[in-house]
TIKESE-785422 format. One line per field, with one value per residue (C-alpha): z, x negated, y negated. Coordinates in Angstrom, 2 decimals. Layout:
<nodes>
Z (Z, ...)
X (X, ...)
Y (Y, ...)
</nodes>
This chain:
<nodes>
Z (65.41, 67.96, 66.64, 67.91, 68.50, 67.24, 63.75, 62.47, 58.56, 58.18, 54.46, 54.47, 56.07, 53.09, 50.25, 51.82, 51.65, 48.14, 47.37, 49.09, 46.73, 43.94, 44.44, 45.57, 42.12, 40.45, 41.66, 41.00, 36.82, 36.96, 38.37, 36.05, 32.96, 34.18, 34.21, 30.56, 29.35, 30.83, 28.97, 25.80, 26.47, 27.07, 25.04, 25.66, 29.94, 28.67, 26.85, 29.72, 31.62, 35.14, 35.56, 39.04, 41.41, 43.64, 41.36, 41.40, 45.03, 45.63, 44.04, 45.46, 48.86, 48.10, 47.41, 50.50, 52.00, 50.16, 51.28, 54.69, 54.77, 53.16, 53.92, 52.18, 54.04, 53.11, 54.79, 56.67, 55.64, 57.41, 54.88, 56.89, 60.40, 57.86, 56.54, 59.86, 61.86, 59.19, 59.86, 63.34, 61.93, 61.93, 60.20, 62.35, 61.58, 63.87, 63.30, 64.74, 64.63, 63.78, 65.38, 63.44, 62.73, 63.76, 61.40, 61.17, 60.92, 57.25, 55.49, 52.27, 51.26, 48.41, 45.85, 46.39, 43.52, 42.42, 43.82, 40.98, 39.14, 37.90, 40.08, 43.11, 43.53, 42.71, 45.03, 47.53, 47.50, 47.55, 50.80, 51.83, 51.59, 53.02, 56.15, 58.76, 57.27, 59.60, 57.72, 57.79, 58.61, 57.79, 60.19, 61.52, 60.80, 61.98, 60.74, 62.57, 63.35, 65.89, 66.90, 67.78, 71.01, 71.47, 69.49, 71.31, 69.54, 71.48, 69.72, 71.07, 69.31, 70.71, 73.13, 70.98, 67.46, 69.45, 71.22, 71.12, 68.40, 68.01, 65.87, 65.39, 62.92, 62.72, 59.13, 59.20, 56.09, 54.43, 54.04, 56.54, 58.56, 61.88, 64.54, 68.10, 71.40, 73.75, 76.30, 78.24, 77.52, 79.71, 79.00, 80.58, 78.41, 75.37, 74.96, 74.17, 74.45, 71.84, 71.21, 67.78, 66.95, 64.40, 62.95, 61.81, 63.78, 64.41, 64.35, 67.69, 68.30, 70.84, 73.21, 73.77, 76.45, 75.56, 78.43, 76.27, 72.97, 73.11, 70.91, 67.53, 67.52, 64.31, 64.57, 62.19, 62.13, 60.64, 59.96, 57.81, 57.18, 55.13, 54.99, 53.08, 54.72, 55.72, 54.82, 56.53, 57.55, 58.99, 61.11, 64.46, 67.83, 68.04, 71.53, 74.94, 77.59, 76.07, 77.52, 74.27, 77.29, 76.16, 79.70, 83.30, 82.70, 79.36, 78.84, 74.74, 72.89, 69.84, 66.13, 62.72, 60.76, 58.88, 60.75, 59.28, 60.01, 60.47, 61.90, 65.15, 67.55, 65.50, 66.85, 66.97, 66.30, 67.18, 64.89, 66.80, 65.96, 69.61, 70.42, 71.86, 71.51, 69.99, 67.41, 69.08, 68.13, 65.01, 65.60, 62.05, 60.05, 57.38, 58.64, 57.42, 58.33, 58.76, 60.55, 64.36, 65.91, 69.41, 70.63, 74.01, 75.64, 75.99, 79.35, 79.79, 77.69, 78.98, 82.29, 81.34, 78.50, 81.10, 83.51, 80.92, 80.09, 83.40, 84.57, 81.67, 84.39, 85.03, 88.96, 89.85, 93.37, 95.03, 97.54, 98.05, 97.84, 95.08, 93.84, 91.57, 89.93, 91.29, 89.64, 89.96, 91.87, 94.28, 94.33, 95.11, 98.01, 99.89, 99.48, 97.38, 95.27, 92.07, 91.13, 91.05, 93.42, 93.61, 95.85, 97.88, 97.90, 100.15, 101.68, 102.25, 105.83, 105.25, 102.26, 102.31, 102.55, 105.13, 107.46, 106.58, 107.59, 104.46, 105.40, 103.15, 102.05, 101.86, 98.91, 97.05, 95.85, 95.77, 95.81, 96.08, 95.37, 91.96, 92.32, 90.80, 89.03, 87.39, 88.96, 86.48, 87.46, 90.56, 88.68, 86.71, 89.82, 92.08, 89.90, 88.66, 92.26, 93.55, 95.79, 99.71, 99.72, 102.18, 100.12, 101.53, 100.53, 100.62, 101.01, 101.77, 104.99, 105.86, 104.22, 105.61, 104.36, 105.53, 104.89, 105.36, 104.58, 103.17, 102.09, 99.11, 98.11, 94.97, 92.81, 92.40, 88.75, 89.25, 91.90, 90.23, 92.14, 91.23, 90.44, 89.81, 91.52, 89.67, 88.58, 89.40, 87.58, 88.69, 90.83, 92.48, 95.04, 98.50, 100.07, 103.81, 105.02, 104.04, 103.71, 100.49, 100.34, 97.50, 95.24, 96.84, 98.73, 101.13, 104.76, 107.27, 106.78, 107.91, 107.87, 105.25, 102.87, 103.20, 102.00, 99.63, 97.88, 99.14, 101.29, 102.59, 106.81, 107.35, 104.96, 106.85, 105.90, 104.51, 101.98, 98.66, 97.32, 95.12, 92.33, 91.33, 87.18, 88.17, 90.58, 90.40, 91.70, 88.32, 86.43, 89.00, 88.77, 92.01, 91.97, 93.91, 95.92, 96.94, 100.01, 101.39, 103.18, 104.29, 103.50, 104.10, 104.87, 107.57, 108.44, 108.18, 109.53, 109.22, 106.55, 108.79, 109.56, 105.83, 105.47, 108.17, 106.45, 103.50, 105.29, 106.90, 103.49, 102.35, 105.34, 104.23, 101.19, 99.33, 96.28, 96.73, 99.71, 99.07, 99.49, 99.62, 98.10, 98.11, 95.33, 95.39, 97.88, 95.79, 97.21, 95.30, 95.94, 94.51, 94.33, 95.25, 94.46, 97.06, 95.22, 96.93, 92.97, 93.18, 91.93)
X (-43.55, -44.28, -42.93, -42.98, -45.48, -42.83, -42.54, -39.81, -39.37, -35.06, -35.46, -33.60, -30.26, -30.66, -31.25, -28.26, -25.64, -26.58, -25.89, -22.64, -21.90, -23.40, -20.88, -17.50, -18.25, -18.12, -14.80, -13.52, -14.40, -13.30, -9.66, -9.64, -10.59, -7.91, -5.41, -6.37, -6.93, -2.93, -1.22, -2.69, -1.11, 2.30, 2.84, 6.06, 5.49, 4.20, 7.48, 9.85, 12.31, 13.35, 16.25, 17.62, 16.58, 15.49, 12.85, 12.16, 12.21, 9.57, 6.94, 6.16, 6.76, 3.92, 1.78, 3.06, 1.77, -1.72, -2.10, -1.65, -4.14, -6.62, -6.05, -7.79, -10.18, -12.37, -14.89, -15.50, -17.96, -20.83, -20.93, -19.57, -21.84, -25.43, -24.50, -23.91, -27.07, -29.85, -30.87, -31.73, -33.91, -37.65, -40.75, -43.48, -47.14, -49.93, -53.48, -56.60, -60.07, -62.58, -65.77, -68.42, -71.43, -74.97, -77.88, -80.89, -79.63, -80.63, -77.53, -77.00, -78.93, -80.82, -82.77, -86.59, -88.79, -91.99, -94.83, -95.83, -92.10, -90.55, -87.95, -89.32, -90.43, -86.57, -85.20, -87.65, -85.80, -82.11, -82.79, -84.83, -81.63, -79.33, -81.28, -80.64, -77.09, -74.34, -71.73, -68.01, -65.23, -61.20, -59.33, -56.44, -52.92, -49.48, -45.92, -42.51, -39.27, -37.89, -34.81, -34.02, -32.31, -32.58, -32.69, -35.28, -37.17, -37.92, -38.19, -37.58, -39.70, -41.71, -44.69, -46.51, -45.64, -47.98, -50.23, -53.83, -53.17, -55.18, -52.95, -48.97, -47.32, -43.44, -41.60, -38.28, -35.47, -35.91, -39.74, -40.54, -43.37, -44.59, -47.35, -46.06, -47.39, -47.02, -44.81, -45.18, -45.07, -43.62, -45.56, -43.27, -40.02, -42.33, -40.65, -42.30, -41.39, -42.77, -42.25, -42.09, -42.28, -39.30, -38.76, -35.66, -32.59, -33.10, -29.88, -29.98, -28.06, -26.09, -26.58, -24.15, -23.56, -24.57, -23.06, -19.44, -20.40, -18.46, -20.30, -19.07, -18.96, -20.35, -23.65, -25.39, -29.89, -31.35, -35.37, -38.42, -39.08, -42.21, -42.24, -38.63, -37.10, -33.82, -32.95, -29.28, -28.08, -25.81, -24.47, -23.23, -24.25, -25.16, -26.08, -27.45, -29.23, -32.08, -35.38, -38.06, -41.05, -42.41, -41.78, -40.47, -37.52, -36.61, -32.67, -33.19, -29.41, -29.96, -28.63, -28.36, -28.56, -31.90, -34.96, -38.08, -41.63, -41.42, -37.99, -40.07, -38.09, -35.54, -32.67, -29.27, -25.67, -22.23, -19.24, -19.30, -22.19, -23.92, -27.19, -26.72, -29.95, -34.07, -35.23, -38.15, -39.02, -37.66, -37.31, -39.46, -41.23, -42.88, -43.09, -39.65, -36.06, -34.39, -31.11, -32.60, -33.76, -33.82, -33.40, -33.78, -30.34, -29.63, -28.23, -32.61, -33.85, -31.99, -33.07, -36.88, -36.84, -35.17, -37.68, -40.46, -38.97, -39.10, -42.47, -44.06, -44.09, -41.70, -40.78, -39.65, -38.13, -40.28, -39.15, -42.37, -41.59, -42.57, -39.47, -38.85, -36.19, -33.36, -33.23, -30.18, -32.92, -33.57, -30.07, -29.07, -31.75, -31.02, -26.84, -25.86, -22.84, -24.29, -27.79, -28.15, -29.69, -33.65, -35.58, -38.30, -41.34, -43.66, -42.82, -45.33, -45.14, -45.31, -43.48, -39.94, -38.78, -40.86, -39.68, -35.98, -35.80, -36.11, -38.16, -39.84, -37.62, -34.39, -32.24, -31.17, -27.69, -26.76, -28.72, -27.06, -23.73, -25.03, -25.03, -27.90, -27.22, -30.76, -33.93, -35.07, -31.98, -33.52, -36.50, -34.32, -32.04, -34.26, -36.67, -33.67, -32.65, -33.66, -36.75, -36.19, -32.74, -30.96, -29.24, -27.57, -28.62, -27.11, -29.36, -28.61, -30.50, -30.71, -27.31, -25.85, -24.81, -25.93, -26.32, -29.41, -30.48, -33.56, -35.17, -36.36, -40.03, -42.25, -43.40, -47.36, -48.72, -50.41, -47.79, -44.71, -41.36, -40.78, -43.72, -44.29, -46.94, -49.71, -51.08, -54.93, -57.34, -57.11, -59.56, -61.21, -60.48, -62.56, -62.29, -61.14, -58.72, -54.99, -51.53, -49.37, -45.89, -43.69, -46.96, -49.00, -52.50, -51.97, -54.16, -54.04, -56.60, -59.70, -62.80, -64.71, -61.06, -60.78, -64.56, -63.90, -60.80, -61.47, -58.33, -57.86, -58.17, -55.21, -52.82, -51.41, -50.29, -50.86, -53.56, -52.98, -55.94, -54.58, -51.63, -50.62, -49.82, -46.49, -45.71, -42.68, -44.87, -46.63, -43.77, -43.43, -46.79, -48.54, -52.52, -54.93, -56.31, -52.45, -51.42, -47.21, -46.61, -43.22, -40.68, -36.55, -37.54, -39.27, -43.15, -45.09, -49.07, -49.26, -47.92, -45.72, -43.82, -43.05, -42.03, -39.90, -38.19, -37.94, -36.19, -33.62, -32.78, -31.83, -29.63, -27.84, -27.78, -29.56, -31.69, -34.62, -36.51, -37.78, -41.35, -43.46, -46.57, -49.67, -51.61, -54.82, -52.85, -50.33, -46.64, -43.66, -40.98, -41.14, -37.93, -39.42, -36.89, -36.63, -34.36, -35.21, -35.95, -33.57, -34.38)
Y (30.61, 33.88, 37.09, 40.44, 42.61, 45.50, 45.56, 47.77, 48.01, 48.22, 48.98, 52.20, 50.50, 48.33, 50.96, 53.15, 50.13, 49.95, 53.38, 53.23, 50.02, 51.63, 54.55, 52.44, 50.61, 53.38, 55.17, 51.92, 52.08, 55.43, 54.15, 51.43, 53.80, 56.62, 53.37, 52.47, 55.91, 56.42, 53.42, 54.32, 57.95, 56.48, 53.20, 53.44, 52.59, 48.88, 48.50, 49.81, 47.59, 47.84, 49.84, 48.71, 45.82, 48.26, 49.05, 45.11, 44.49, 47.51, 45.93, 42.74, 44.18, 46.61, 43.23, 41.42, 45.18, 44.70, 41.27, 41.71, 44.02, 42.57, 38.66, 35.60, 34.17, 30.79, 30.19, 26.77, 23.95, 22.68, 19.99, 17.30, 18.19, 18.78, 14.99, 13.45, 15.02, 16.19, 12.10, 13.26, 16.14, 15.54, 17.30, 17.15, 17.92, 18.37, 18.33, 19.69, 18.37, 21.43, 21.56, 20.78, 23.26, 21.84, 21.75, 23.80, 27.37, 29.18, 27.61, 29.54, 33.00, 31.50, 34.33, 34.85, 34.22, 35.35, 32.44, 30.45, 30.88, 27.60, 28.22, 28.46, 25.05, 23.79, 26.17, 25.20, 21.00, 22.71, 24.76, 22.22, 19.32, 21.26, 21.82, 19.28, 18.20, 19.11, 21.58, 19.76, 22.37, 21.44, 20.87, 23.29, 21.79, 23.21, 22.34, 22.49, 20.84, 18.38, 15.97, 12.81, 12.58, 9.27, 5.83, 4.57, 7.23, 10.32, 13.58, 17.16, 19.91, 23.06, 23.89, 25.27, 23.31, 20.55, 22.30, 21.31, 18.55, 15.43, 14.11, 14.02, 12.95, 12.70, 12.45, 11.59, 12.67, 9.92, 10.44, 7.48, 9.31, 8.07, 8.36, 10.30, 10.47, 13.49, 12.52, 15.49, 19.79, 22.78, 25.92, 27.89, 26.95, 25.89, 22.76, 19.37, 15.65, 13.36, 8.99, 7.68, 4.10, 3.00, -0.42, 1.02, 2.28, 6.04, 8.66, 10.87, 14.35, 14.51, 17.65, 20.28, 23.15, 26.61, 28.18, 27.11, 28.66, 32.10, 34.94, 35.38, 31.02, 29.94, 27.96, 25.83, 26.07, 22.51, 21.98, 22.27, 26.21, 26.22, 22.67, 22.23, 19.18, 19.43, 22.88, 23.65, 27.23, 28.61, 31.85, 33.15, 33.54, 37.08, 37.51, 35.41, 36.05, 37.59, 38.18, 38.50, 38.51, 34.87, 33.43, 33.65, 31.62, 33.65, 33.47, 33.01, 32.57, 35.10, 33.97, 35.40, 31.73, 32.26, 30.92, 30.85, 29.68, 25.74, 26.17, 26.13, 22.89, 22.65, 21.92, 24.76, 23.06, 24.32, 22.87, 19.95, 18.94, 19.30, 21.02, 23.78, 25.54, 24.83, 27.28, 28.64, 32.59, 35.08, 38.94, 39.93, 42.13, 40.98, 36.86, 35.67, 35.70, 39.18, 37.69, 37.67, 34.36, 33.18, 29.67, 28.34, 27.33, 23.62, 24.18, 25.02, 22.71, 19.05, 19.29, 20.17, 17.40, 14.95, 15.85, 15.21, 12.31, 10.82, 11.63, 13.67, 17.22, 19.37, 19.89, 23.56, 25.14, 27.75, 30.69, 32.12, 35.94, 38.67, 40.53, 43.85, 45.36, 47.36, 50.17, 52.93, 55.26, 52.15, 52.03, 55.50, 55.41, 52.82, 53.86, 50.89, 51.47, 50.03, 48.69, 44.99, 41.72, 41.33, 43.49, 42.10, 43.21, 40.59, 37.29, 34.62, 33.34, 30.20, 29.79, 29.02, 32.56, 32.89, 30.64, 30.88, 34.72, 36.65, 40.06, 42.67, 45.41, 42.63, 42.85, 39.10, 39.59, 35.96, 32.18, 28.90, 30.41, 32.36, 35.86, 38.06, 40.35, 41.49, 40.22, 38.10, 35.65, 34.85, 32.84, 30.90, 29.82, 29.02, 26.68, 25.12, 24.23, 20.73, 20.77, 19.89, 21.39, 23.79, 26.67, 29.80, 33.07, 36.36, 39.28, 43.69, 43.80, 47.74, 48.13, 45.53, 41.95, 38.71, 35.12, 32.88, 29.33, 28.42, 25.21, 25.24, 24.47, 22.98, 25.73, 25.09, 25.36, 28.67, 30.40, 32.37, 32.83, 35.74, 38.51, 42.28, 44.35, 44.47, 48.27, 48.93, 51.11, 54.78, 55.44, 58.58, 61.03, 61.68, 64.92, 64.37, 66.64, 66.09, 67.48, 68.24, 66.52, 65.92, 67.01, 64.38, 65.39, 62.82, 61.32, 58.79, 55.98, 56.49, 54.25, 56.30, 56.50, 52.46, 51.90, 54.68, 53.27, 49.43, 49.55, 46.00, 46.12, 44.73, 47.54, 50.72, 53.94, 56.93, 57.03, 59.12, 61.26, 63.21, 63.52, 67.00, 67.18, 68.63, 66.08, 63.48, 61.22, 61.20, 59.95, 57.19, 55.96, 57.09, 57.22, 58.20, 55.36, 54.03, 53.33, 54.21, 51.85, 52.52, 55.65, 54.84, 51.08, 52.24, 52.77, 55.88, 56.22, 60.39, 62.69, 64.12, 60.61, 60.69, 64.37, 63.57, 60.59, 63.36, 66.00, 62.67, 61.59, 64.79, 65.67, 62.48, 63.63, 61.32, 62.32, 60.20, 58.06, 54.99, 53.87, 50.95, 51.15, 49.10, 49.22, 46.27, 44.64, 44.70, 45.85, 48.07, 49.91, 53.18, 55.47, 59.43, 62.38, 64.61, 67.48, 70.63, 72.82, 75.80, 79.29)
</nodes>
């Protein structure tokens, strides 16, 4: 099961909790001791009778108040759910044959003996027997979980559980072991579909709608952690829409239900016994559960599994743009009231976006009626859209809203719906006549500079030949060799034109000017601070 590389130990927090608990226990012990001592010193108090009905009435009222402050709570039982669904959860084991080491090597290092020694002949014969014999290596094995979605024998699991497996076995809850065939897998979502043949009836788990599960609702995980089949754990839905940097369509559910190695591919249930997620990853500094687990939502998993069952692969929608996140600085430079949407940095001319009229610099605010609050939402929405369908798309262009219609294409395996620009290696500057603007040493593009910085002939703008150490451009990642293509969404070809755009932004009260920067052919928008220092 994948783990976060950031391993943060949280034991000090546990130690504080233990100290607090010990302190409370000590206080209670002192209170009980004091009460007992008071009763010993005042024996008449134990035999004293209430003097009036008012005193008798006050005591139960106080007890009622205490009960309202600390209500009695009975945890729900998950026994019925577990009893119904445990037979639908399976144990998956895989083997991968290890390559055989070729003979002819030295083999084991053997001691050398003096010529004529009685051991010389013995070890010579032993060495000769080893030569020419291939040394076998043990096959690798992997363990995981899965669940049956159809009594016909279809089983869902994680792609990483069965990746590169030569043999796959599925073990039912009653111990029946069946060979499994891989129907198809999808790397971007880490999902796989298996098929088994069984003579006995199989129990299938029903799909649920993960969007209807609220944060704080009870959830139940069933799987095979560390090979312990049929383990049931419970918790709540802690959060949703988590991006754990596992793929382009990350939208994980987070739960504190205990998930460990071997739970990968197992189901996460709601209280109706419906699968709302596929347990996939955990965050852990130790390798074990610390109450932070992640599951693929059923709203993402179910359409993928249906496509794998139908055609063995997944087809996704394609738009043909590169986009980046709209930061608060970018929103300020564009005069937007709040940062949201996806900023288009480049458009493929022959793509659906290019044919639909999308331009560089547009901010996509909705797609097919779904609002784009964050840039990472766009790839998921586009990918899930029917190929060949004509859909409306709202954009902001030069501050004005527009609606465009695009026909969704099909995403090829090597393509990405949305990507960010790359950060190339730093380059050395060339000595040329230039001008300093905002701490940047700038020069118009010349054939010599194009050759010095390996700039393509179709890139136009002004080249950065040097970046000042105290320049705000350093913090924004600007490097020597970068080409400023636009400023304020207007093309610039000389440092003077850039300086003019900066003055215009200052006169409008802007704190930043939005620059379109090219590096190694990749484009990205950079909001550059332009406030003049006072003092």
